[in-house]
C-alpha positions in Angstrom: -19.8 4.8 3.3 -22.0 1.8 3.3 -20.5 0.5 0.0 -17.0 0.2 1.6 -16.0 -3.4 2.3 -13.4 -4.1 5.0 -12.1 -7.6 5.7 -10.9 -8.0 9.3 -8.7 -11.1 10.0 -7.9 -11.4 13.7 -7.9 -14.4 16.0 -8.8 -12.5 19.1 -12.6 -12.4 19.4 -12.6 -9.3 21.7 -10.4 -7.3 19.4 -12.5 -8.3 16.4 -15.7 -7.2 18.1 -14.3 -3.9 19.2 -12.9 -3.1 15.8 -16.1 -4.2 14.0 -18.3 -2.0 16.2 -16.0 0.9 15.7 -16.0 0.6 11.9 -19.6 -0.2 11.5 -20.3 2.9 13.5 -18.5 4.8 10.7 -20.8 3.2 8.1 -18.3 0.6 6.8 -19.4 -3.0 6.1 -17.1 -5.4 8.0 -16.5 -9.1 7.2 -14.8 -11.0 10.0 -12.4 -14.0 9.8 -10.6 -15.6 12.7 -7.6 -17.0 10.8 -5.7 -16.6 7.6 -7.2 -19.4 5.6 -10.8 -18.2 6.4 -9.8 -14.7 5.5 -8.4 -15.7 2.1 -11.6 -17.5 1.4 -13.6 -14.3 2.1 -11.4 -11.9 0.1 -13.2 -10.7 -3.0 -12.9 -8.0 -5.7 -15.2 -5.8 -3.7 -12.9 -5.8 -0.7 -11.5 -2.3 -0.2 -9.2 -2.8 2.8 -7.8 -5.8 4.8 -7.0 -5.4 8.5 -4.7 -8.3 9.3 -3.2 -9.5 12.6 0.4 -10.7 12.2 0.5 -13.1 15.1 -2.1 -15.8 14.4 -2.1 -19.6 14.9 -1.8 -21.6 11.8 -1.2 -19.4 8.8 0.5 -16.2 10.0 -0.5 -12.8 9.0 2.7 -12.4 7.0 2.0 -15.5 5.0 -1.7 -14.5 4.6 -0.5 -11.1 3.2 1.8 -12.8 0.7 -1.1 -14.9 -0.5 -3.3 -11.8 -0.9 -0.6 -10.1 -2.9 -0.7 -12.9 -5.5 -4.2 -11.9 -6.6 -4.9 -8.4 -5.2 -3.4 -5.0 -4.5 -6.0 -4.1 -1.9 -4.5 -2.1 1.0 -3.4 -4.2 4.0 -3.2 -2.7 7.5 -1.2 -5.0 9.9 -2.1 -5.2 13.5 0.5 -6.7 15.8 1.7 -6.9 19.4 5.3 -6.3 18.1 6.5 -2.7 17.7 10.2 -3.1 16.8 11.3 -1.4 13.6 12.5 -4.8 12.2 9.1 -6.3 12.6 7.5 -3.4 10.8 9.9 -3.8 7.8 9.1 -7.6 7.6 5.5 -6.7 7.4 6.1 -4.1 4.6 8.3 -6.6 2.7 5.4 -9.1 2.9 3.2 -6.6 1.1 1.6 -4.6 3.8 0.8 -0.9 3.3 0.7 0.2 7.0 1.3 -1.1 10.5 -0.3 -0.5 13.8 1.1 -1.9 17.1 -1.1 -3.2 19.9 -2.4 -1.8 22.1 -3.7 0.9 19.8 -6.3 3.6 20.3 -9.5 3.4 18.2 -8.8 7.0 17.2 -5.5 6.0 15.7 -6.9 2.9 14.0 -9.8 4.9 12.5 -7.3 7.5 11.2 -5.2 4.8 9.5 -8.3 3.1 8.0 -9.6 6.4 6.6 -6.2 7.3 5.1 -5.7 4.0 3.4 -9.3 4.0 2.0 -8.9 7.6 0.8 -5.7 6.7 -1.1 -7.3 3.5 -2.5 -10.4 5.2 -3.8 -8.5 8.0 -5.4 -5.8 6.0 -7.1 -7.9 3.0 -8.0 -10.7 5.1 -9.3 -13.2 3.3 -7.1 -16.4 5.1 -6.3 -15.9 7.6 -9.1 -17.1 7.6 -12.7 -14.1 8.1 -14.9 -14.8 7.7 -18.6 -12.2 6.2 -21.0 -11.8 9.5 -22.7 -10.9 11.2 -19.4 -8.2 8.7 -18.5 -4.8 10.4 -18.5 -1.5 8.7 -18.9 2.2 9.6 -18.5 4.7 7.8 -20.6 8.4 8.2 -19.9 11.4 6.1 -20.8 9.2 3.2 -21.8 7.0 3.3 -18.6 3.3 4.2 -19.1 1.3 5.0 -16.0 -2.3 6.0 -15.6 -2.8 9.1 -13.5 -6.2 8.0 -12.2 -5.8 4.4 -11.1 -3.2 1.7 -10.6 -2.3 0.8 -14.1 1.4 0.7 -15.1 2.6 -0.8 -18.4 6.2 -1.4 -19.3 7.4 -2.9 -22.6 3.8 -3.9 -23.4 3.4 -5.8 -20.1 1.2 -4.6 -17.2 3.1 -4.4 -13.9 1.5 -5.6 -10.7 2.3 -2.7 -8.3 1.0 -2.3 -4.8 -1.0 0.8 -4.1 2.0 2.4 -2.3 4.5 1.5 -5.1 2.1 3.0 -7.6 1.8 6.2 -5.7 5.6 6.6 -5.4 6.1 6.0 -9.1 3.3 8.4 -10.0 4.7 11.1 -7.8 8.2 10.7 -9.4 6.9 10.5 -13.0 4.7 13.5 -12.7 7.9 15.6 -12.2 10.6 13.7 -14.1 14.1 14.7 -13.1 12.9 16.5 -9.9 14.6 15.3 -6.8 12.2 14.4 -4.0 13.7 14.4 -0.5 12.8 11.5 1.8 10.6 13.9 3.8 8.8 15.3 0.8 8.3 11.8 -0.7 7.0 10.3 2.6 4.6 13.2 3.4 3.3 13.2 -0.2 2.7 9.5 -0.5 1.8 8.5 3.1 0.2 11.8 3.9 1.7 11.6 7.4 4.3 13.6 9.3 7.8 12.5 8.4 10.3 11.3 11.1 13.8 10.1 10.5 12.7 6.5 11.3 10.5 6.7 8.2 13.6 6.3 6.0 13.5 2.6 6.4 9.9 2.4 5.3 10.7 4.4 2.1 13.8 2.3 1.4 11.7 -0.9 1.5 9.1 0.4 -0.9 11.7 1.8 -3.3 13.5 -1.5 -3.3 10.3 -3.4 -4.1 9.3 -0.9 -6.8 12.7 -1.3 -8.5 12.3 -5.0 -8.6 9.3 -4.5 -10.8 10.3 -1.5 -13.1 14.1 -2.0 -13.4 15.9 -4.4 -15.7 18.6 -4.6 -13.0 17.3 -3.4 -9.6 20.9 -3.2 -8.4 21.7 -0.7 -11.1 18.4 1.3 -11.5 18.0 3.5 -14.5 14.5 4.8 -13.8 14.0 5.2 -10.1 17.3 6.7 -9.2 18.8 7.6 -5.8 20.5 11.0 -5.6 22.8 10.3 -2.7 22.3 12.7 0.2 19.3 14.4 -1.5 16.5 11.9 -2.3 15.0 10.2 -5.3 14.0 11.1 -8.9 12.7 9.5 -12.1 15.4 9.5 -14.7 14.4 9.8 -18.4 17.8 10.2 -19.9 19.5 7.1 -21.3 23.1 6.6 -20.3 
């Protein structure tokens, strides 16, 4: 695990120290930043995960995440003292992949970290040797997606999808026409137990995905909602 790079952006020195000790005990390499600007300066191509506090003086965590998303699809785990569902949605809309409210247990934090890193290494192809000949693609309705890492091309243009958006699209495109219930989609993509409150999380990510893959996100032709049942990838043209 020593090759895994985690960037921790948190203004509370005690929290930073506790999280760093925990993660280094698991073999991760941790780089610390005490504010958003410093964190952005330390972000690099080798960063595998960003742990980001929302409530920071100066540049907020939300703004910092928006800046990260301009150049990187690295997973972002938000830490915040707020636990309202609306605050969680704001974080997801800013580009976050997961959300952990303070105070949190180190067991829970470690579980979230490992889940995000596992998804990132699998879907980005990091830490594995995948030859060009082994790369598999799915191409449906003008959308071309790589099965092994986050590469999606539409009309000859590469789309900048977040890790979560990519995983949703891949799941749907691997079974075109199949309807995925909210529960199945959430547990397959997030690898966590589904609860009814998870619907809002799914809705946010579907909305953001449609902005990138649909000509008219308000009238989607690819990522389609089947009311009362779930979502599917539509290949038929109307």
